[in-house]
KEVEXNU-233968 format. One line per 10 residues: number of its first residue (from 1); for each residue x negated, z negated, y negated of N, C-alpha, C. Coordinates in steps of 0.1 Angstrom, whole numbers. Last residue first. Layout:
<pts>
NUM) X,Z,Y,X,Z,Y,X,Z,Y  ...
</pts>
This chain:
<pts>
378) 719,-827,73,726,-822,84,739,-830,87  704,-836,52,717,-830,48,725,-825,60  681,-846,64,691,-856,57,704,-850,54  670,-836,94,674,-831,81,684,-840,75  667,-846,119,658,-851,109,661,-846,95  683,-833,136,688,-846,132,679,-852,121  668,-810,144,679,-808,134,684,-822,128  648,-808,162,645,-815,150,656,-815,139  659,-794,184,653,-808,186,651,-816,173  666,-770,173,676,-779,178,671,-793,179
368) 641,-759,167,650,-761,156,661,-771,161  628,-759,191,622,-767,181,633,-770,170  645,-740,204,644,-754,210,638,-763,199  639,-717,190,653,-722,190,653,-737,195  611,-714,195,617,-716,181,631,-722,181  604,-733,225,607,-721,217,611,-725,203  578,-757,235,592,-754,231,593,-740,224  553,-764,238,557,-755,247,573,-752,245  534,-766,207,544,-771,216,547,-760,226  514,-776,180,516,-768,192,526,-774,201
358) 511,-773,144,513,-780,156,515,-770,167  500,-778,110,500,-770,122,502,-778,135  496,-791,87,511,-789,91,511,-781,104  468,-791,82,476,-804,84,490,-803,88  452,-767,105,455,-772,91,466,-784,93  442,-765,131,439,-754,121,442,-759,107  444,-782,151,433,-785,142,433,-775,130  477,-795,157,467,-785,159,457,-786,148  495,-822,174,488,-816,162,479,-805,166  518,-814,201,506,-820,195,503,-815,182
348) 543,-817,225,540,-813,212,528,-821,207  565,-808,252,552,-813,248,549,-809,233  600,-818,255,589,-808,255,576,-816,250  622,-834,254,617,-831,267,605,-821,267  630,-845,231,639,-834,236,633,-829,250  609,-861,224,621,-867,229,631,-857,235  592,-841,213,589,-848,226,601,-855,232  606,-835,190,603,-824,200,601,-831,213  603,-860,177,617,-854,180,616,-843,190  576,-861,173,582,-870,183,596,-866,186
338) 572,-842,154,566,-840,167,573,-849,178  585,-854,133,588,-841,137,584,-838,151  571,-878,129,585,-878,133,590,-865,138  546,-867,122,547,-875,135,562,-876,139  552,-855,97,548,-847,109,550,-855,122  582,-862,79,568,-866,83,564,-859,97  601,-832,72,600,-847,74,585,-850,77  609,-809,48,599,-812,59,598,-827,60  643,-797,44,631,-804,39,622,-808,50  654,-764,53,654,-779,55,643,-784,47
328) 659,-737,58,665,-743,46,665,-758,47  644,-725,77,657,-730,81,664,-737,70  621,-718,64,629,-707,70,643,-712,73  612,-744,59,616,-735,47,625,-724,52  605,-751,84,616,-759,77,620,-751,65  584,-733,90,597,-733,98,608,-740,90  565,-739,72,570,-726,73,583,-725,80  559,-765,78,565,-762,65,571,-748,65  548,-763,104,560,-770,102,566,-766,89  536,-736,120,535,-742,108,548,-750,105
318) 524,-733,154,534,-732,145,531,-740,132  499,-715,174,505,-727,168,516,-723,158  494,-699,206,497,-699,191,502,-712,187  488,-705,233,480,-695,226,484,-693,211  482,-739,242,492,-728,240,485,-718,232  474,-768,251,469,-755,254,480,-744,255  474,-792,225,481,-785,237,475,-771,239  447,-813,217,455,-801,213,461,-794,226  430,-834,220,444,-836,224,452,-824,222  406,-823,211,407,-828,224,421,-830,229
308) 412,-816,184,409,-806,194,411,-811,208  414,-841,173,426,-832,173,424,-822,184  387,-850,175,398,-858,181,411,-849,183  375,-831,160,372,-831,175,383,-839,182  384,-837,134,387,-824,140,385,-824,155  375,-863,131,389,-860,131,392,-847,137  347,-859,134,354,-867,143,369,-864,143  343,-843,110,339,-838,123,347,-846,135  349,-860,89,357,-848,92,355,-842,106  330,-880,93,344,-883,93,352,-871,96
298) 305,-866,91,309,-873,103,324,-876,103  292,-850,73,306,-846,77,311,-854,88  267,-861,72,276,-862,60,290,-858,63  254,-880,97,260,-867,94,269,-869,82  249,-906,103,239,-900,94,243,-885,90  266,-914,123,270,-917,109,260,-911,99  271,-887,147,265,-900,142,268,-901,128  286,-874,176,286,-874,160,282,-887,155  289,-878,202,275,-876,197,275,-874,182  315,-880,207,307,-893,209,293,-891,204
288) 323,-854,205,327,-863,195,319,-876,195  312,-843,229,306,-839,215,310,-849,205  328,-856,247,314,-859,248,308,-855,234  353,-843,240,352,-858,239,337,-862,239  346,-817,248,349,-821,234,348,-836,231  345,-820,275,332,-817,267,334,-820,252  372,-825,280,361,-835,284,348,-833,276  384,-801,272,387,-814,265,376,-825,268  370,-772,265,371,-780,276,373,-795,271  389,-747,246,380,-759,247,381,-765,261
278) 408,-728,246,397,-726,236,387,-737,238  424,-715,274,420,-726,267,408,-722,258  437,-680,270,433,-692,277,429,-704,268  439,-657,256,452,-665,257,449,-678,264  423,-635,235,421,-646,244,434,-655,245  439,-603,232,433,-614,227,431,-625,237  444,-567,229,443,-579,237,434,-590,231  467,-578,203,460,-579,215,451,-567,218  501,-580,191,487,-583,189,480,-584,202  529,-567,175,522,-568,188,507,-570,185
268) 559,-578,159,544,-575,158,537,-577,171  590,-566,155,581,-573,165,567,-568,162  619,-562,145,606,-562,138,597,-572,146  643,-562,156,634,-552,162,620,-552,154  660,-592,164,654,-583,154,645,-574,162  673,-610,180,677,-597,181,670,-587,172  666,-637,181,674,-633,171,678,-618,171  653,-640,207,659,-651,200,669,-647,189  641,-617,216,650,-624,225,657,-636,219  637,-590,196,634,-604,198,645,-610,207
258) 634,-558,213,639,-566,202,636,-581,206  617,-547,231,623,-538,221,630,-546,210  585,-563,238,600,-562,239,606,-553,228  556,-547,250,563,-553,239,578,-552,241  534,-547,271,548,-544,274,556,-551,263  500,-537,273,511,-543,265,524,-537,270  476,-544,297,485,-533,292,496,-540,285  464,-565,307,455,-555,301,463,-544,294  479,-597,303,479,-583,308,469,-575,301  499,-622,297,486,-620,302,486,-606,310
248) 519,-625,269,518,-618,282,503,-616,286  540,-644,248,527,-639,251,527,-634,266  562,-646,219,560,-646,234,546,-641,237  579,-662,192,568,-654,197,567,-656,212  599,-663,163,598,-665,177,586,-657,182  603,-658,136,591,-664,140,589,-668,154  625,-644,127,627,-658,131,615,-665,135  611,-620,117,622,-626,111,624,-640,114  590,-611,132,588,-613,118,599,-619,111  580,-622,163,591,-618,155,589,-621,141
238) 553,-611,182,557,-620,172,568,-614,164  535,-612,211,546,-605,205,552,-615,195  503,-610,224,512,-618,217,522,-610,210  484,-602,253,491,-598,241,500,-609,237  453,-610,269,466,-603,269,471,-602,255  432,-628,292,434,-620,280,447,-613,280  429,-640,316,434,-648,306,434,-642,292  417,-622,332,431,-624,335,437,-633,325  391,-625,326,398,-613,320,413,-614,322  383,-646,342,386,-649,327,393,-637,321
228) 381,-633,367,391,-644,365,394,-646,350  359,-617,363,372,-611,366,384,-621,363  340,-637,360,343,-628,348,356,-621,350  340,-646,385,344,-655,375,348,-647,362  329,-624,399,343,-629,402,349,-638,391  303,-624,389,313,-613,384,327,-617,387  286,-652,378,294,-646,389,304,-636,383  272,-666,358,267,-653,363,275,-647,374  285,-680,330,285,-681,345,282,-667,350  279,-697,299,278,-685,308,278,-688,323
218) 299,-710,275,290,-713,286,291,-702,296  302,-707,241,306,-701,253,296,-703,264  317,-719,213,306,-721,222,310,-717,236  327,-705,181,329,-708,195,317,-710,202  343,-704,150,331,-708,157,335,-711,171  353,-687,120,356,-691,134,343,-694,141  357,-694,85,350,-690,96,356,-694,109  366,-708,62,366,-694,62,357,-688,73  379,-737,75,376,-730,63,377,-715,65  376,-731,110,375,-741,99,372,-734,86
208) 385,-731,142,386,-723,130,386,-732,118  366,-737,173,375,-741,162,374,-731,150  358,-746,206,360,-736,196,368,-742,185  341,-751,236,345,-758,223,346,-746,213  339,-736,258,340,-749,260,342,-758,247  349,-705,271,349,-713,259,349,-728,262  327,-687,291,338,-697,292,338,-705,279  321,-657,302,317,-665,289,329,-674,287  307,-644,331,319,-651,325,315,-658,313  292,-612,337,292,-627,334,305,-631,328
198) 288,-585,339,291,-593,351,289,-607,349  286,-573,314,273,-577,321,275,-585,333  312,-571,307,305,-558,309,291,-561,316  318,-598,302,323,-592,315,315,-579,318  309,-601,276,301,-608,287,305,-602,300  329,-587,263,315,-583,262,307,-588,274  352,-601,269,351,-588,274,337,-583,274  345,-625,254,347,-625,269,346,-612,275  344,-614,228,331,-620,235,333,-621,250  371,-608,224,360,-598,223,347,-602,230
188) 382,-633,227,386,-622,236,376,-611,235  372,-647,205,368,-652,218,371,-640,229  383,-632,183,368,-633,185,365,-637,200  410,-636,187,405,-622,187,390,-623,190  411,-663,184,414,-658,198,410,-642,198  405,-666,157,397,-673,168,398,-666,181  426,-651,145,412,-647,144,403,-653,154  449,-666,153,447,-653,156,433,-648,156  443,-690,140,442,-690,155,441,-675,160  447,-681,114,434,-687,118,432,-686,133
178) 474,-672,114,463,-662,113,450,-668,117  501,-679,121,490,-685,127,477,-676,126  516,-660,107,516,-674,102,505,-682,108  495,-629,109,507,-638,112,506,-652,105  483,-600,111,483,-611,101,496,-619,102  468,-591,141,480,-590,133,479,-602,124  446,-568,158,449,-581,152,461,-580,143  440,-551,186,449,-549,174,452,-563,170  405,-546,195,418,-550,197,427,-548,184  377,-543,190,383,-537,201,397,-541,204
168) 364,-554,168,367,-563,179,375,-557,190  358,-534,149,348,-544,152,351,-551,166  381,-518,147,368,-512,149,359,-522,155  402,-537,142,402,-528,154,389,-522,157  393,-548,118,394,-556,129,394,-548,142  395,-525,101,382,-531,104,382,-540,116  423,-523,103,415,-512,108,401,-517,111  432,-547,90,435,-544,104,425,-534,110  426,-571,72,420,-558,71,420,-553,86  443,-591,84,445,-587,69,438,-574,67
158) 436,-598,109,445,-587,107,448,-583,93  417,-617,114,431,-622,113,441,-611,111  393,-603,114,397,-611,126,412,-614,126  392,-591,87,394,-583,99,398,-591,111  390,-618,74,401,-607,71,402,-598,82  368,-632,83,381,-636,87,392,-626,84  339,-631,90,347,-619,86,361,-622,89  323,-649,102,329,-652,88,337,-641,82  317,-664,132,322,-652,126,328,-655,113  293,-678,153,301,-679,141,305,-665,137
148) 285,-689,186,288,-678,177,297,-682,165  264,-695,212,271,-702,201,273,-692,190  260,-695,246,260,-686,234,269,-693,224  241,-709,272,252,-711,262,249,-702,251  224,-699,294,234,-710,295,245,-710,285  207,-676,292,209,-683,304,222,-691,305  209,-644,278,210,-658,276,213,-665,289  212,-616,279,199,-622,280,199,-637,275  238,-606,275,230,-601,286,218,-609,289  248,-618,253,254,-622,266,246,-617,278
138) 230,-608,234,231,-622,236,237,-626,249  234,-580,236,221,-586,240,222,-601,242  262,-580,227,258,-575,240,244,-580,244  264,-592,201,269,-599,212,264,-593,225  256,-581,177,246,-589,184,251,-595,198  278,-569,166,266,-560,169,255,-568,177  296,-592,163,297,-583,175,285,-573,177  297,-610,143,287,-612,152,286,-601,163  306,-601,109,309,-600,123,296,-602,132  292,-620,82,302,-612,87,304,-612,102
128) 259,-628,88,268,-626,77,279,-616,82  256,-647,119,253,-637,110,262,-637,97  247,-666,140,254,-670,128,251,-659,117  243,-673,172,245,-662,164,253,-667,152  221,-689,193,230,-692,182,230,-680,173  215,-694,227,213,-685,215,224,-688,206  197,-711,251,208,-712,241,205,-702,230  176,-701,267,187,-709,274,200,-710,264  163,-668,265,166,-681,259,177,-688,267  137,-648,274,151,-652,279,153,-666,274
118) 115,-623,271,121,-634,264,135,-637,268  106,-601,284,97,-613,285,103,-625,278  122,-581,277,123,-586,290,115,-598,292  140,-580,247,126,-581,252,127,-588,266  165,-583,238,163,-573,248,149,-573,254  161,-602,218,169,-606,230,167,-595,241  146,-588,199,140,-600,205,148,-603,218  164,-568,192,152,-564,198,145,-576,206  184,-584,181,187,-575,193,174,-572,200  171,-595,158,176,-604,169,179,-596,182
108) 140,-583,147,154,-580,148,160,-588,160  115,-606,136,121,-598,146,135,-595,144  92,-626,129,98,-614,121,103,-604,131  98,-660,138,92,-646,141,100,-636,133  87,-693,140,95,-683,133,89,-669,134  86,-718,164,80,-706,159,91,-698,152  80,-755,167,88,-742,168,82,-730,161  70,-779,165,61,-769,171,68,-755,172  74,-800,137,79,-795,149,70,-782,153  72,-814,111,63,-817,123,67,-811,136
98) 85,-805,90,91,-816,98,83,-820,110  69,-785,82,71,-796,72,77,-808,79  72,-765,102,59,-773,100,61,-785,92  98,-757,96,95,-763,110,82,-771,109  95,-748,71,104,-760,73,102,-765,86  77,-727,74,73,-737,66,82,-750,69  94,-710,90,81,-716,96,77,-728,88  114,-704,71,117,-711,83,105,-717,90  98,-690,52,104,-703,48,108,-711,60  90,-668,66,79,-676,60,86,-690,58
88) 115,-657,72,106,-661,83,95,-671,78  124,-651,46,131,-661,55,122,-666,66  106,-631,39,107,-644,32,113,-654,39  112,-611,57,99,-618,58,99,-631,50  141,-607,74,137,-609,60,123,-617,61  150,-608,99,144,-596,95,139,-597,81  143,-637,120,150,-630,109,143,-618,105  144,-665,142,141,-651,140,149,-646,128  130,-692,156,138,-688,145,134,-673,143  129,-711,185,125,-699,180,134,-695,168
78) 123,-743,199,130,-735,190,122,-723,186  130,-765,223,119,-756,220,125,-744,212  147,-795,213,147,-782,218,134,-774,214  148,-820,201,140,-819,213,140,-805,219  163,-823,178,170,-828,191,161,-825,203  148,-809,160,149,-824,159,156,-831,171  154,-784,167,140,-789,171,140,-804,170  179,-782,155,178,-781,170,164,-787,175  171,-783,128,179,-794,134,179,-794,149  156,-759,127,150,-773,124,158,-784,131
68) 176,-741,133,165,-742,142,158,-756,139  192,-744,110,198,-746,124,186,-749,133  175,-738,89,181,-752,90,186,-754,104  162,-715,81,158,-722,93,164,-735,96  171,-700,60,162,-711,58,156,-718,70  175,-674,83,175,-677,69,165,-688,66  179,-668,111,174,-681,107,176,-684,93  195,-656,134,196,-652,120,192,-664,112  191,-670,158,189,-656,158,189,-650,144  175,-695,171,183,-693,159,181,-679,155
58) 174,-702,205,171,-692,194,181,-693,183  159,-726,225,170,-723,216,165,-713,206  153,-741,257,149,-731,247,161,-728,238  165,-758,276,154,-763,267,151,-754,256  185,-768,301,185,-759,289,175,-766,279  186,-785,322,175,-775,323,175,-767,310  208,-802,319,195,-807,315,184,-796,315  238,-797,310,229,-789,317,214,-792,312  251,-821,301,258,-811,309,249,-802,317  232,-833,284,237,-841,296,244,-831,306
48) 228,-812,266,217,-817,274,221,-825,286  252,-811,253,249,-801,264,237,-804,272  253,-831,235,261,-832,247,258,-823,258  234,-820,217,232,-833,223,239,-834,236  247,-796,210,233,-796,216,230,-809,223  270,-807,198,271,-799,209,258,-798,217  257,-819,175,264,-827,185,266,-820,198  249,-796,163,239,-806,167,246,-815,178  274,-784,157,264,-778,165,254,-787,171  284,-802,139,291,-801,152,281,-794,162
38) 266,-797,118,267,-810,123,273,-810,138  272,-770,112,258,-774,117,259,-787,124  298,-772,103,295,-763,113,282,-767,120  294,-789,81,302,-794,92,299,-785,104  279,-773,65,272,-784,70,281,-790,82  285,-750,50,284,-749,65,279,-761,72  282,-754,23,295,-755,29,296,-754,44  254,-751,18,259,-764,20,273,-765,26  233,-727,28,248,-728,25,253,-742,27  205,-714,13,210,-725,22,224,-727,18
28) 192,-680,12,201,-691,7,203,-702,18  168,-662,-1,171,-669,12,179,-681,9  180,-637,-25,171,-648,-20,175,-653,-6  200,-621,-32,186,-618,-36,176,-627,-31  220,-617,-2,218,-618,-16,204,-616,-20  217,-638,28,222,-627,20,219,-628,6  210,-660,43,203,-648,45,209,-636,38  242,-677,44,227,-677,47,221,-663,49  264,-671,17,261,-670,31,246,-669,34  278,-694,-6,269,-684,-3,266,-683,12
18) 294,-716,-10,301,-704,-7,291,-692,-3  272,-731,-32,285,-733,-25,291,-719,-23  238,-725,-28,250,-722,-36,263,-724,-27  205,-729,-32,217,-735,-25,229,-733,-34  173,-714,-26,185,-716,-35,196,-722,-26  151,-719,-10,149,-712,-22,162,-712,-32  145,-752,3,153,-740,2,150,-733,-11  129,-773,27,128,-766,14,137,-754,14  144,-800,44,139,-786,44,138,-782,29  144,-828,65,143,-823,51,138,-809,51
8) 167,-844,88,156,-836,85,156,-832,70  191,-859,91,178,-865,95,166,-857,93  212,-842,81,211,-847,95,198,-852,100  194,-831,55,206,-828,62,204,-834,77  181,-827,22,181,-835,35,195,-832,41  163,-803,4,175,-809,7,174,-817,20  142,-793,-24,143,-799,-10,157,-804,-8  134,-763,-42,140,-776,-40,141,-781,-25
</pts>
């Protein structure tokens, strides 16, 4: 069967909602990842203006080749790689079908990236599960931009904690902000991986959507910049009783013995994770401007990118409904809730993780006090 996406047409062996590309009994095309791919194309468009020299693009786990075909449609010199010979054949067919000169190769992504004769400007890692087995060669042998998807959200978010420890070299915790925990676990692991190669991997756009985390990391070859980024990794301490949290930029954890807000000793320690900005707001705005109406996800993509651009730079978000339930209150309209926090002298914005997620520089106690007048029973 043929499917059309973003101005190209590809043949697919199968298309199933929720299927992961390149897994199972055939080479799947995953329609649920279209938002991911639409944003990727917009990033590739915006990145051309940011770094005009970037011309080569590796779709490291090509499956049907849809990412590579769409990158070729944007003028990139594309290589699609896969270990499945059926996937290689299909990816090459889809490049040829659309009239592009790209090449599909039957190669292990790590072997291809470690090939001294092959250096790509942009590498896209979209494996089934964790991307970490491919992170070292990607960071070592990419010139400009590494794009990474992780779909193993349970290890990332701490629900499968031991797996998260093994894969990401940190202690993840299953918290109210589990989507953000997963995203920051992923970025932190990738930043540390790049630093081993004396490179800085700077997040210029990142998001957690549905059942995956996605980040775009611009590489800087200065070891001093890598050192600087490591200073933005550290630990989050989360009170399980009142939901107060604190964070510490450090390579060594110094967890409090009790919560400074309620005195509870039930403190979750998570880290080391990424505590710095997950996006460059100016670049996010450029990416949003590159979303075109021929994208099926255009409305959702623009909304997400608008929220990301304005999202406050704080390492964790709050869930309004979780807080009001804890306090025995009804939940007011989100804008009224955030405006009350702002009127109390704090910053507060929506967060892209879900509809009741928000970020603020206020503490739990300050949020509670600032919004108390919104409770009709107060």
